[in-house]
FINU-71558 format. One record per residue (C-alpha): x, y, z; residue in one letter; residue number from 0. Coordinates in pm, whole numbers, always signed. Layout:
NODE      X      Y      Z rest  nr
NODE      X      Y      Z    a NUM
...
***
This chain:
NODE      X      Y      Z rest  nr
NODE  -4947  -2226   -464    m   0
NODE  -5155  -2543   -466    f   1
NODE  -5323  -2455   -795    q   2
NODE  -4988  -2398   -964    a   3
NODE  -4849  -2740   -875    v   4
NODE  -5162  -2949   -926    m   5
NODE  -5148  -3125  -1261    n   6
NODE  -5445  -3090  -1499    p   7
NODE  -5539  -3459  -1475    k   8
NODE  -5563  -3445  -1095    e   9
NODE  -5764  -3126  -1121    r  10
NODE  -6009  -3285  -1365    r  11
NODE  -6046  -3602  -1155    n  12
NODE  -6123  -3400   -844    l  13
NODE  -6351  -3162  -1032    g  14
NODE  -6138  -2879   -902    a  15
NODE  -6192  -2539  -1061    h  16
NODE  -6032  -2285   -834    y  17
NODE  -6196  -1953   -786    t  18
NODE  -6067  -1606   -867    s  19
NODE  -6117  -1336   -606    e  20
NODE  -6361  -1164   -839    k  21
NODE  -6585  -1471   -839    n  22
NODE  -6547  -1521   -464    i  23
NODE  -6679  -1168   -418    q  24
NODE  -6985  -1266   -625    k  25
NODE  -7059  -1524   -356    v  26
NODE  -6977  -1346    -33    i  27
NODE  -7115  -1000   -109    k  28
NODE  -7482  -1099   -156    p  29
NODE  -7449  -1379   +100    l  30
NODE  -7349  -1156   +392    f  31
NODE  -7098   -880   +314    l  32
NODE  -7340   -636   +151    d  33
NODE  -7574   -660   +451    d  34
NODE  -7289   -606   +697    l  35
NODE  -7156   -311   +498    s  36
NODE  -7499   -145   +493    r  37
NODE  -7541   -203   +864    e  38
NODE  -7199    -49   +934    f  39
NODE  -7285   +263   +732    e  40
NODE  -7599   +314   +941    k  41
NODE  -7421   +297  +1278    i  42
NODE  -7124   +522  +1210    k  43
NODE  -7076   +763  +1498    g  44
NODE  -7271   +546  +1745    h  45
NODE  -7018   +401  +1989    r  46
NODE  -7233   +137  +2154    n  47
NODE  -7376    +17  +1826    k  48
NODE  -7027     -4  +1677    l  49
NODE  -6909   -217  +1969    l  50
NODE  -7211   -444  +1933    e  51
NODE  -7147   -470  +1560    f  52
NODE  -6784   -568  +1619    q  53
NODE  -6896   -834  +1862    k  54
NODE  -7145   -959  +1606    k  55
NODE  -6892  -1005  +1325    i  56
NODE  -6654  -1173  +1570    a  57
NODE  -6922  -1434  +1632    n  58
NODE  -7000  -1522  +1272    l  59
NODE  -6895  -1873  +1175    y  60
NODE  -6829  -2001   +825    f  61
NODE  -6798  -2346   +668    l  62
NODE  -6660  -2426   +323    d  63
NODE  -6735  -2797   +268    p  64
NODE  -6514  -2816    -42    a  65
NODE  -6247  -2567    +54    c  66
NODE  -5954  -2669   -166    g  67
NODE  -5658  -2450    -73    c  68
NODE  -5887  -2216   +120    g  69
NODE  -5962  -1941   -132    n  70
NODE  -6312  -1866     +0    f  71
NODE  -6206  -1879   +364    l  72
NODE  -5905  -1654   +304    i  73
NODE  -6099  -1382   +123    i  74
NODE  -6391  -1399   +366    t  75
NODE  -6157  -1368   +664    y  76
NODE  -5976  -1074   +504    r  77
NODE  -6308   -895   +440    e  78
NODE  -6420   -944   +800    l  79
NODE  -6089   -813   +930    r  80
NODE  -6112   -512   +696    d  81
NODE  -6462   -442   +826    l  82
NODE  -6339   -468  +1184    e  83
NODE  -6061   -218  +1106    i  84
NODE  -6324    +25   +973    l  85
NODE  -6519    -17  +1296    v  86
NODE  -6209    +55  +1503    l  87
NODE  -6127   +358  +1290    q  88
NODE  -6476   +495  +1358    e  89
NODE  -6426   +439  +1730    l  90
NODE  -6085   +607  +1706    d  91
NODE  -6249   +918  +1556    k  92
NODE  -6448   +960  +1873    t  93
NODE  -6134   +933  +2086    g  94
NODE  -6279   +631  +2259    q  95
NODE  -6038   +368  +2127    l  96
NODE  -5826   +206  +2398    v  97
NODE  -5450   +255  +2385    t  98
NODE  -5352   -111  +2331    d  99
NODE  -5502   -222  +1998    i 100
NODE  -5422   -588  +2066    s 101
NODE  -5681   -602  +2342    t 102
NODE  -5975   -518  +2116    i 103
NODE  -5911   -717  +1796    i 104
NODE  -6185   -980  +1808    q 105
NODE  -6222  -1138  +1461    v 106
NODE  -6004  -1451  +1447    d 107
NODE  -5928  -1751  +1227    v 108
NODE  -6111  -1997  +1451    n 109
NODE  -6440  -1864  +1309    q 110
NODE  -6364  -2059   +991    f 111
NODE  -6391  -2427   +905    a 112
NODE  -6338  -2627   +590    g 113
NODE  -6349  -2980   +455    i 114
NODE  -6118  -3092   +176    e 115
NODE  -6056  -3426     +7    y 116
NODE  -5695  -3358    -94    d 117
NODE  -5456  -3369   +202    e 118
NODE  -5197  -3139    +48    f 119
NODE  -5465  -2877    -12    a 120
NODE  -5568  -2906   +353    v 121
NODE  -5216  -2822   +468    r 122
NODE  -5197  -2531   +224    v 123
NODE  -5530  -2396   +351    a 124
NODE  -5416  -2418   +714    e 125
NODE  -5098  -2224   +642    v 126
NODE  -5279  -1979   +414    a 127
NODE  -5519  -1884   +693    m 128
NODE  -5229  -1804   +925    w 129
NODE  -5060  -1607   +647    l 130
NODE  -5369  -1394   +581    i 131
NODE  -5405  -1346   +956    d 132
NODE  -5046  -1220   +971    h 133
NODE  -5107   -987   +675    q 134
NODE  -5413   -841   +844    m 135
NODE  -5219   -799  +1168    n 136
NODE  -4957   -603   +975    v 137
NODE  -5238   -390   +830    k 138
NODE  -5368   -322  +1182    v 139
NODE  -5016   -221  +1287    s 140
NODE  -4981    +17   +994    n 141
NODE  -5330   +161  +1038    t 142
NODE  -5305   +240  +1409    f 143
NODE  -4929   +285  +1447    g 144
NODE  -4899     +1  +1696    q 145
NODE  -4711   -326  +1661    y 146
NODE  -4962   -610  +1660    f 147
NODE  -4880   -978  +1621    v 148
NODE  -5050  -1296  +1737    r 149
NODE  -4771  -1513  +1875    l 150
NODE  -4769  -1784  +1982    p 151
NODE  -5042  -1911  +1748    l 152
NODE  -5322  -2015  +1981    k 153
NODE  -5615  -2033  +1741    k 154
NODE  -5652  -2189  +1397    a 155
NODE  -5908  -2246  +1128    a 156
NODE  -6047  -2597  +1148    k 157
NODE  -5959  -2753   +812    i 158
NODE  -6051  -3121   +805    v 159
NODE  -5908  -3375   +564    h 160
NODE  -6192  -3599   +447    g 161
NODE  -6484  -3659   +216    n 162
NODE  -6744  -3387   +277    a 163
NODE  -7019  -3614   +146    l 164
NODE  -6941  -3880   +408    r 165
NODE  -6848  -3665   +707    i 166
NODE  -7109  -3542   +955    d 167
NODE  -7072  -3164   +926    w 168
NODE  -7197  -3124  +1282    e 169
NODE  -6865  -3278  +1394    e 170
NODE  -6680  -2997  +1217    i 171
NODE  -6884  -2703  +1342    v 172
NODE  -7195  -2687  +1556    s 173
NODE  -7511  -2606  +1365    k 174
NODE  -7615  -2378  +1652    e 175
NODE  -7297  -2176  +1603    k 176
NODE  -7269  -2178  +1222    l 177
NODE  -7402  -1887  +1016    n 178
NODE  -7288  -1942   +658    f 179
NODE  -7200  -2228   +424    i 180
NODE  -7018  -2123   +109    l 181
NODE  -6785  -2259   -152    g 182
NODE  -6714  -2412   -487    n 183
NODE  -6787  -2788   -483    p 184
NODE  -6635  -3009   -754    p 185
NODE  -6766  -2983  -1111    f 186
NODE  -6810  -3339  -1235    v 187
NODE  -7089  -3425  -1479    g 188
NODE  -7273  -3756  -1458    k 189
NODE  -7072  -3902  -1747    q 190
NODE  -6735  -3816  -1589    l 191
NODE  -6794  -3942  -1235    q 192
NODE  -6558  -4218  -1123    n 193
NODE  -6666  -4515   -913    a 194
NODE  -6595  -4340   -581    d 195
NODE  -6790  -4031   -684    q 196
NODE  -7084  -4242   -797    k 197
NODE  -7077  -4413   -459    a 198
NODE  -7078  -4071   -290    d 199
NODE  -7377  -3968   -498    m 200
NODE  -7562  -4284   -403    n 201
NODE  -7477  -4227    -36    h 202
NODE  -7627  -3877    -34    v 203
NODE  -7895  -3903   -304    l 204
NODE  -7973  -4273   -299    g 205
NODE  -8346  -4244   -234    d 206
NODE  -8406  -3957   -478    i 207
NODE  -8587  -4072   -789    k 208
NODE  -8390  -3998  -1106    g 209
NODE  -8071  -3901   -919    a 210
NODE  -7861  -4073  -1184    g 211
NODE  -7888  -3765  -1410    v 212
NODE  -7741  -3528  -1152    l 213
NODE  -7398  -3366  -1148    d 214
NODE  -7165  -3434   -856    y 215
NODE  -7209  -3082   -717    v 216
NODE  -7577  -3148   -644    t 217
NODE  -7481  -3376   -357    a 218
NODE  -7348  -3066   -175    w 219
NODE  -7684  -2894   -224    y 220
NODE  -7870  -3185    -69    i 221
NODE  -7616  -3224   +211    k 222
NODE  -7631  -2851   +289    a 223
NODE  -8012  -2842   +272    a 224
NODE  -8032  -3132   +515    e 225
NODE  -7780  -2976   +750    f 226
NODE  -7949  -2635   +778    i 227
NODE  -8292  -2766   +877    q 228
NODE  -8443  -2577  +1173    n 229
NODE  -8184  -2302  +1148    s 230
NODE  -8119  -1965   +989    l 231
NODE  -7795  -2074   +823    i 232
NODE  -7756  -1928   +476    r 233
NODE  -7571  -2096   +192    c 234
NODE  -7414  -1995   -138    a 235
NODE  -7250  -2238   -379    l 236
NODE  -7083  -2200   -715    v 237
NODE  -7204  -2463   -962    s 238
NODE  -7207  -2549  -1327    t 239
NODE  -7518  -2402  -1489    n 240
NODE  -7647  -2750  -1575    s 241
NODE  -7819  -2772  -1235    i 242
NODE  -8056  -2495  -1344    s 243
NODE  -8134  -2646  -1685    q 244
NODE  -8308  -2947  -1832    g 245
NODE  -8378  -3271  -1651    e 246
NODE  -8160  -3191  -1348    q 247
NODE  -8397  -2916  -1235    v 248
NODE  -8691  -3150  -1191    g 249
NODE  -8489  -3403   -993    v 250
NODE  -8281  -3172   -773    l 251
NODE  -8511  -2880   -706    w 252
NODE  -8826  -3078   -647    q 253
NODE  -8635  -3249   -366    e 254
NODE  -8497  -2920   -232    l 255
NODE  -8839  -2756   -240    y 256
NODE  -9068  -3032   -124    q 257
NODE  -8853  -3213   +131    k 258
NODE  -8624  -2937   +256    y 259
NODE  -8839  -2624   +193    k 260
NODE  -8547  -2433    +43    i 261
NODE  -8587  -2076    -83    k 262
NODE  -8347  -1911   -326    i 263
NODE  -8221  -1577   -192    h 264
NODE  -7998  -1464   -478    f 265
NODE  -7860  -1596   -802    a 266
NODE  -7588  -1510  -1047    h 267
NODE  -7720  -1638  -1376    r 268
NODE  -7488  -1807  -1625    t 269
NODE  -7147  -1645  -1652    f 270
NODE  -6813  -1759  -1788    s 271
NODE  -6583  -1891  -1522    w 272
NODE  -6236  -1758  -1467    s 273
NODE  -5982  -1866  -1210    n 274
NODE  -5626  -1791  -1110    e 275
NODE  -5473  -2132  -1180    a 276
NODE  -5281  -2246  -1484    k 277
NODE  -5504  -2373  -1763    g 278
NODE  -5785  -2135  -1674    n 279
NODE  -6102  -2345  -1645    a 280
NODE  -6352  -2289  -1925    a 281
NODE  -6682  -2346  -1748    v 282
NODE  -7025  -2183  -1756    h 283
NODE  -7132  -2130  -1397    c 284
NODE  -7409  -2006  -1175    v 285
NODE  -7403  -1901   -811    i 286
NODE  -7706  -1980   -599    i 287
NODE  -7767  -1842   -252    g 288
NODE  -8033  -2019    -47    f 289
NODE  -8172  -2091   +296    g 290
NODE  -8496  -2169   +476    l 291
NODE  -8610  -1809   +526    e 292
NODE  -8833  -1648   +266    d 293
NODE  -8655  -1314   +260    i 294
NODE  -8796  -1000    +97    d 295
NODE  -8494   -866    -88    n 296
NODE  -8412  -1136   -339    k 297
NODE  -8152  -1051   -603    r 298
NODE  -8081  -1174   -955    i 299
NODE  -7756  -1088  -1130    f 300
NODE  -7797  -1098  -1509    d 301
NODE  -7519  -1117  -1767    y 302
NODE  -7585   -965  -2108    a 303
NODE  -7234  -1086  -2189    d 304
NODE  -7134  -1400  -1997    i 305
NODE  -6776  -1270  -1986    k 306
NODE  -6884   -924  -1873    g 307
NODE  -7018   -759  -1561    e 308
NODE  -7365   -837  -1422    p 309
NODE  -7660   -608  -1371    t 310
NODE  -7860   -655  -1054    e 311
NODE  -8238   -678  -1021    r 312
NODE  -8448   -695   -705    r 313
NODE  -8726   -951   -742    v 314
NODE  -9008  -1103   -539    k 315
NODE  -8911  -1464   -600    n 316
NODE  -8648  -1668   -784    i 317
NODE  -8732  -2006   -934    n 318
NODE  -8484  -2290  -1006    p 319
NODE  -8431  -2165  -1361    y 320
NODE  -8293  -1852  -1193    l 321
NODE  -8557  -1616  -1326    v 322
NODE  -8826  -1423  -1144    e 323
NODE  -9135  -1634  -1096    g 324
NODE  -9310  -1883   -874    n 325
NODE  -9129  -2188   -744    d 326
NODE  -9189  -2444  -1016    l 327
NODE  -9004  -2731  -1174    v 328
NODE  -9073  -2864  -1520    i 329
NODE  -9089  -3240  -1500    l 330
NODE  -9051  -3495  -1772    s 331
NODE  -9388  -3589  -1922    r 332
NODE  -9493  -3829  -2193    r 333
NODE  -9780  -3624  -2336    k 334
NODE  -9789  -3263  -2448    t 335
NODE  -9964  -2998  -2240    i 336
NODE -10090  -2839  -2563    s 337
NODE -10300  -2985  -2842    s 338
NODE -10014  -3049  -3086    v 339
NODE  -9882  -3358  -3270    p 340
NODE  -9677  -3611  -3074    d 341
NODE  -9300  -3605  -3095    i 342
NODE  -9060  -3898  -3090    n 343
NODE  -8701  -3992  -3156    f 344
NODE  -8597  -4114  -3496    g 345
NODE  -8513  -4478  -3564    s 346
NODE  -8220  -4645  -3388    m 347
NODE  -8016  -4894  -3597    p 348
NODE  -7842  -5076  -3309    n 349
NODE  -7642  -5247  -3582    d 350
NODE  -7276  -5191  -3508    g 351
NODE  -7272  -4963  -3813    g 352
NODE  -7336  -5244  -4064    h 353
NODE  -7671  -5111  -4193    l 354
NODE  -7526  -4763  -4252    i 355
NODE  -7346  -4664  -4573    l 356
NODE  -7124  -4374  -4665    t 357
NODE  -7157  -4219  -5010    e 358
NODE  -6857  -4426  -5127    e 359
NODE  -6993  -4751  -4983    e 360
NODE  -7331  -4691  -5144    k 361
NODE  -7170  -4627  -5484    n 362
NODE  -6954  -4936  -5455    e 363
NODE  -7254  -5151  -5365    l 364
NODE  -7459  -5023  -5658    l 365
NODE  -7167  -5067  -5894    k 366
NODE  -7152  -5436  -5807    n 367
NODE  -7521  -5494  -5739    e 368
NODE  -7744  -5240  -5921    p 369
NODE  -8060  -5417  -5804    d 370
NODE  -7977  -5326  -5445    a 371
NODE  -8093  -4971  -5515    d 372
NODE  -8446  -5039  -5393    k 373
NODE  -8315  -5127  -5045    w 374
NODE  -8108  -4813  -5001    i 375
NODE  -8254  -4502  -4838    r 376
NODE  -8112  -4165  -4751    r 377
NODE  -8024  -4164  -4384    y 378
NODE  -7988  -3850  -4176    t 379
NODE  -7891  -3769  -3822    g 380
NODE  -7842  -3431  -3657    a 381
NODE  -7496  -3381  -3807    q 382
NODE  -7600  -3485  -4157    e 383
NODE  -7909  -3265  -4145    f 384
NODE  -7730  -2953  -4020    i 385
NODE  -7414  -2991  -4227    n 386
NODE  -7575  -3121  -4549    s 387
NODE  -7370  -3430  -4606    y 388
NODE  -7508  -3762  -4720    s 389
NODE  -7523  -4101  -4561    r 390
NODE  -7743  -4392  -4648    y 391
NODE  -7886  -4699  -4486    c 392
NODE  -8009  -5041  -4581    l 393
NODE  -8383  -5030  -4520    w 394
NODE  -8477  -5396  -4548    l 395
NODE  -8835  -5387  -4428    v 396
NODE  -9030  -5654  -4621    n 397
NODE  -8724  -5788  -4805    i 398
NODE  -8787  -6140  -4934    q 399
NODE  -8548  -6420  -4827    p 400
NODE  -8443  -6496  -5186    q 401
NODE  -8368  -6127  -5246    e 402
NODE  -8152  -6113  -4935    l 403
NODE  -7953  -6417  -5044    k 404
NODE  -7915  -6274  -5392    k 405
NODE  -7709  -5979  -5261    s 406
NODE  -7376  -6096  -5122    k 407
NODE  -7289  -5758  -4969    e 408
NODE  -7626  -5701  -4803    i 409
NODE  -7628  -6060  -4679    y 410
NODE  -7279  -6012  -4533    r 411
NODE  -7383  -5693  -4356    r 412
NODE  -7698  -5852  -4215    v 413
NODE  -7489  -6139  -4080    e 414
NODE  -7259  -5886  -3910    e 415
NODE  -7562  -5719  -3752    v 416
NODE  -7680  -6052  -3616    r 417
NODE  -7335  -6123  -3476    k 418
NODE  -7299  -5783  -3307    v 419
NODE  -7639  -5805  -3144    r 420
NODE  -7600  -6164  -3029    s 421
NODE  -7271  -6078  -2856    e 422
NODE  -7423  -5786  -2664    s 423
NODE  -7450  -5796  -2284    n 424
NODE  -7803  -5659  -2302    r 425
NODE  -8083  -5913  -2327    k 426
NODE  -8300  -5682  -2534    t 427
NODE  -8021  -5641  -2789    t 428
NODE  -7962  -6015  -2794    q 429
NODE  -8331  -6060  -2871    e 430
NODE  -8293  -5821  -3165    l 431
NODE  -8036  -6056  -3319    s 432
NODE  -8335  -6263  -3432    k 433
NODE  -8431  -5974  -3662    f 434
NODE  -8098  -5865  -3816    p 435
NODE  -8253  -5710  -4128    t 436
NODE  -8440  -5449  -3923    l 437
NODE  -8337  -5141  -3729    f 438
NODE  -8334  -5202  -3355    g 439
NODE  -8612  -4947  -3318    e 440
NODE  -8819  -4843  -3618    n 441
NODE  -9006  -4517  -3565    r 442
NODE  -9006  -4405  -3926    q 443
NODE  -9338  -4234  -4012    p 444
NODE  -9529  -4296  -4334    d 445
NODE  -9600  -3925  -4377    t 446
NODE  -9398  -3604  -4403    n 447
NODE  -9250  -3503  -4071    y 448
NODE  -9068  -3218  -3901    l 449
NODE  -8712  -3292  -3790    l 450
NODE  -8549  -3129  -3487    i 451
NODE  -8179  -3205  -3428    p 452
NODE  -8121  -3362  -3089    g 453
NODE  -7810  -3149  -3032    v 454
NODE  -7750  -2804  -3177    s 455
NODE  -7496  -2528  -3113    s 456
NODE  -7588  -2261  -2859    e 457
NODE  -7428  -2006  -3091    n 458
NODE  -7722  -2017  -3332    r 459
NODE  -8011  -1777  -3283    k 460
NODE  -8249  -2052  -3399    y 461
NODE  -8227  -2431  -3397    i 462
NODE  -8237  -2537  -3765    p 463
NODE  -8544  -2753  -3823    t 464
NODE  -8707  -2872  -4142    g 465
NODE  -8956  -3099  -4315    f 466
NODE  -8854  -3434  -4460    l 467
NODE  -9041  -3694  -4664    s 468
NODE  -9103  -4045  -4529    p 469
NODE  -8852  -4204  -4769    d 470
NODE  -8567  -4033  -4579    i 471
NODE  -8482  -4233  -4268    i 472
NODE  -8403  -4024  -3961    t 473
NODE  -8177  -4156  -3687    s 474
NODE  -8235  -4143  -3314    n 475
NODE  -7999  -3843  -3289    s 476
NODE  -8298  -3638  -3406    c 477
NODE  -8655  -3589  -3294    l 478
NODE  -8941  -3615  -3541    i 479
NODE  -9295  -3478  -3542    i 480
NODE  -9520  -3655  -3794    p 481
NODE  -9823  -3452  -3905    y 482
NODE  -9654  -3124  -3807    a 483
NODE  -9781  -2828  -4009    t 484
NODE  -9628  -2499  -4117    l 485
NODE  -9787  -2347  -3808    y 486
NODE  -9603  -2589  -3579    h 487
NODE  -9279  -2528  -3769    f 488
NODE  -9331  -2154  -3726    g 489
NODE  -9382  -2176  -3352    i 490
NODE  -9088  -2412  -3299    l 491
NODE  -8856  -2198  -3513    t 492
NODE  -8945  -1876  -3332    s 493
NODE  -8761  -1658  -3085    e 494
NODE  -9035  -1742  -2836    m 495
NODE  -8962  -2114  -2849    h 496
NODE  -8588  -2048  -2841    m 497
NODE  -8629  -1861  -2512    a 498
NODE  -8793  -2173  -2371    w 499
NODE  -8514  -2391  -2511    v 500
NODE  -8240  -2177  -2356    k 501
NODE  -8386  -2204  -2007    y 502
NODE  -8547  -2548  -2002    v 503
NODE  -8325  -2748  -2236    c 504
NODE  -8043  -2963  -2104    g 505
NODE  -7694  -2916  -2242    r 506
NODE  -7427  -3133  -2398    l 507
NODE  -7124  -2927  -2302    k 508
NODE  -7273  -2589  -2396    s 509
NODE  -7485  -2711  -2690    d 510
NODE  -7862  -2745  -2666    y 511
NODE  -7982  -3101  -2609    r 512
NODE  -8343  -3092  -2720    y 513
NODE  -8576  -3315  -2519    s 514
NODE  -8915  -3449  -2618    n 515
NODE  -9029  -3510  -2261    t 516
NODE  -8904  -3186  -2103    i 517
NODE  -8879  -2922  -2376    v 518
NODE  -9146  -3006  -2634    y 519
NODE  -9410  -3179  -2423    n 520
NODE  -9403  -2899  -2165    n 521
NODE  -9390  -2610  -2410    y 522
NODE  -9699  -2386  -2382    p 523
NODE  -9814  -2329  -2740    f 524
NODE -10038  -2022  -2791    p 525
NODE -10400  -2067  -2688    e 526
NODE -10720  -1953  -2857    n 527
NODE -10554  -1802  -3161    i 528
NODE -10760  -1670  -3450    t 529
NODE -10756  -1814  -3800    d 530
NODE -10588  -1495  -3918    k 531
NODE -10309  -1526  -3660    q 532
NODE -10249  -1887  -3758    k 533
NODE -10246  -1803  -4127    q 534
NODE  -9996  -1523  -4068    t 535
NODE  -9762  -1762  -3887    v 536
NODE  -9793  -2015  -4169    e 537
NODE  -9721  -1751  -4434    t 538
NODE  -9413  -1631  -4247    c 539
NODE  -9298  -1989  -4186    a 540
NODE  -9323  -2066  -4557    q 541
NODE  -9122  -1752  -4630    a 542
NODE  -8842  -1886  -4409    v 543
NODE  -8840  -2215  -4600    l 544
NODE  -8855  -2037  -4936    d 545
NODE  -8561  -1816  -4842    t 546
NODE  -8352  -2118  -4748    r 547
NODE  -8411  -2265  -5094    v 548
NODE  -8236  -1964  -5248    k 549
NODE  -7907  -2096  -5110    y 550
NODE  -7880  -2455  -5242    p 551
NODE  -7503  -2472  -5191    d 552
NODE  -7520  -2364  -4827    s 553
NODE  -7579  -2602  -4539    s 554
NODE  -7809  -2518  -4251    l 555
NODE  -7492  -2472  -4047    a 556
NODE  -7390  -2199  -4293    d 557
NODE  -7735  -2043  -4308    l 558
NODE  -7774  -2023  -3930    y 559
NODE  -7421  -1919  -3840    d 560
NODE  -7444  -1577  -3675    t 561
NODE  -7181  -1434  -3910    l 562
NODE  -7291  -1594  -4238    t 563
NODE  -7670  -1594  -4200    m 564
NODE  -7811  -1422  -4513    p 565
NODE  -7987  -1092  -4434    p 566
NODE  -8307  -1198  -4613    d 567
NODE  -8324  -1518  -4406    l 568
NODE  -8277  -1322  -4085    l 569
NODE  -8549  -1077  -4189    k 570
NODE  -8783  -1367  -4271    a 571
NODE  -8723  -1506  -3922    h 572
NODE  -8782  -1167  -3763    q 573
NODE  -9121  -1141  -3937    k 574
NODE  -9202  -1490  -3816    l 575
NODE  -9099  -1394  -3462    d 576
NODE  -9342  -1101  -3463    k 577
NODE  -9624  -1319  -3595    a 578
NODE  -9563  -1577  -3321    v 579
NODE  -9538  -1309  -3053    d 580
NODE  -9882  -1177  -3150    l 581
NODE -10027  -1525  -3102    c 582
NODE  -9932  -1497  -2736    y 583
NODE -10027  -1136  -2664    r 584
NODE -10063   -800  -2838    p 585
NODE  -9798   -628  -2625    q 586
NODE  -9441   -670  -2755    p 587
NODE  -9185   -867  -2559    f 588
NODE  -8893   -646  -2463    t 589
NODE  -8634   -912  -2385    s 590
NODE  -8563  -1283  -2371    e 591
NODE  -8616  -1266  -1996    l 592
NODE  -8955  -1106  -2055    n 593
NODE  -9046  -1396  -2283    r 594
NODE  -8945  -1675  -2046    i 595
NODE  -9122  -1517  -1750    e 596
NODE  -9439  -1500  -1960    y 597
NODE  -9397  -1862  -2075    l 598
NODE  -9349  -1985  -1719    f 599
NODE  -9671  -1810  -1617    e 600
NODE  -9856  -1964  -1911    l 601
NODE  -9709  -2304  -1827    y 602
NODE  -9846  -2273  -1475    e 603
NODE -10192  -2194  -1611    k 604
NODE -10185  -2502  -1833    l 605
NODE -10064  -2742  -1566    t 606
NODE -10168  -2829  -1215    a 607
NODE  -9950  -2686   -938    p 608
NODE  -9647  -2907   -894    l 609
NODE  -9510  -2762   -575    l 610
NODE  -9640  -2650   -236    p 611
NODE  -9647  -2274   -188    t 612
NODE  -9652  -2261   +192    s 613
NODE  -9375  -2060   +353    k 614
NODE  -9118  -2211   +587    q 615
NODE  -9167  -2112   +948    k 616
NODE  -8847  -1941  +1061    p 617
NODE  -8636  -2073  +1344    s 618
NODE  -8644  -1887  +1672    k 619
NODE  -8264  -1869  +1680    r 620
NODE  -8148  -1511  +1650    k 621
NODE  -8063  -1410  +1297    n 622
NODE  -7694  -1311  +1288    p 623
NODE  -7766  -1062  +1012    q 624
***
C-alpha cells in the first residue's frame, strides 16, 4: 500500500528500496529461521520439548531500525506464527492439546519493534501488523476448527516515528530482551546524501577516519555494532554491495573489527535486487549477518547469475569482501607491496575546458594559425581511449612569451584559463591562475607508459589497457604506469588481476573504478618467477597487442564487448591467462572465487597483519537459539 503511493522522488530521497518476500527470506532464514526449523524437526513427538520450544519462540524479540511499512516485521511474525502452529499440530497428534486453542497461542505482535523516519509508513506498519495477526488468527481457526480472534486489541508492535540514527535504541526495546536486529536501511551513496543525511553520518561516524567515503547504510552497521556490545544479539542487514568493495571496506570494516569485534556469520554475495513496488529498484545488493559470537557454521550464498538462485557453502570464516578467508581489510597505501613500477593519475587540466580541443576546433585553429601545430598534442581520457575518438590539448610547456602573443586563439584561451582559475573558491586553484599556460597538475611522463582507464564497464571480461607514447597527453580520468613492461601489461590484463579488481575495486554505479592506492598498490604480483615464466607472459602479452592491431577500425570498446570480441583476441587472452596463472602456482585455478581466495592469502603473506585475530568472549546471557 505504502510503496504504491510513494512517489519515486520521495523514495529516492529517503533511500527507500522496499523488499520482496523472496529477499526478506534471504535475511530471516539464515539469521534465525533455519535454526528454529532444524530444532523443531529434532523435537517432534517430545511433548515437554515442544512446549519449551513454543515458549522460546514466544520470547524472541525483533527490531527493524529502518522498518518502512513493516515488510520484514510482517513476514517474520507470520513465520513465527506458522512455526507455532506446527508445534501445536504436533501436540495435537499426541492428544495432549487443550480444548480451548485461544489459551495456548503465545506468539504475539508485541515481540516486534521498528523505527521509521516517514510517519505515514509508521501508521501503515502498525496497521499491517494487526492485519497479519488477524490473518494468522484466521489460519489458527481453520487449522484447529475453533474460532480464534484477539479482540479487543491489547498488544501492538512498537513502531516508533523518528530518526533511527539519532534515537537511543535502548528506549525502543531493552537490549537484555532483544534477540535480533534485521532490515533494509536506506541506500544512499555518498554523492547523493542530502544535508540532513550528512549530519546523521557525522553524528554516528564522526570520529571514524575517512568516513566521508561511506554510504548512508553504513551508519546502521556502526549503530547496530555499538548497540549489541556485551550481548548475543544477532543482526542481518540488506545493503548495496559497495560496502564490501573498494575504499569503503577499509574504513567501515576496520572499525567494526577493531573497535566492536564483529564477526560475520553469513553473507549473500552480490545479487540483483527486486522489490514489489512500482518502478522496481535496480540495485546490486548484499546481505550480511553478523554478531559478536564466532560461530562455527558460517554460510556464504554465491550467485553464478546475480538474477538467479544462490548456492550455499559452509565456510570457516567470512571476510569483509564476503569470501572465505581471514578477517582482513585492504587499506589505501601510497607504495606498492610488490616490486613493480609506480602508478599515478594522468595530468589534470583544471582549465575550464579552454586548453582542450575537439577535432573541429583543432582543425579550425590550424586553418587560421598553421604554426600552432607544435603546441597541439593528442589528448586522451578513459572515454577517448576506450572508444577511439580524438581530442587534443594545448600543451604549452616552454612556450615563449612572443610565441604566445603571436597566436590570437591560444592567447585568448590562456586568458580564459587564468580567469576561470582566479574566480575559483579554492585557494590552490587561485594560485594556479598565475600559470595559465600549464595544466593544473602535470604528471606526463617522458617515456612510454601503460594506460589504465579510471572507469571501465563491469560487462567486459578484461579492462582494456594499452601502451602510449609520451607525446600523447593522458588526462586524470586514467592511471598511468611509466616504465611498465610487457610483463606488467600481461599481469594487469589477466584473469587473475581481474578477479582482484572485481572484489577490491570500488564502483561507479556498477562500473569498475580502478584505484592506484587500493587496487594496484595492494595487488600481489607473482613472486620468485623464473626467466622462462616471465618470457612466456611477455610473449603472450605481445600476442594480445598484435591481435588488436588486426582490427584497426574497431575501438577497444568493440574489441572487448562480450558479444563482439574477436575469437582470436579471446584465445590470445586465454593463453595469457594460463601463462599468468602458472606464475602463481602450477595447479590450475578452478574458479574466480578460487583465484581471489588465493590472492588474499598471498596478500597476507606480503603484508603485516592489519587486524587482531583474538576471538570475542561470549556474553553469559543465555543464547536464545
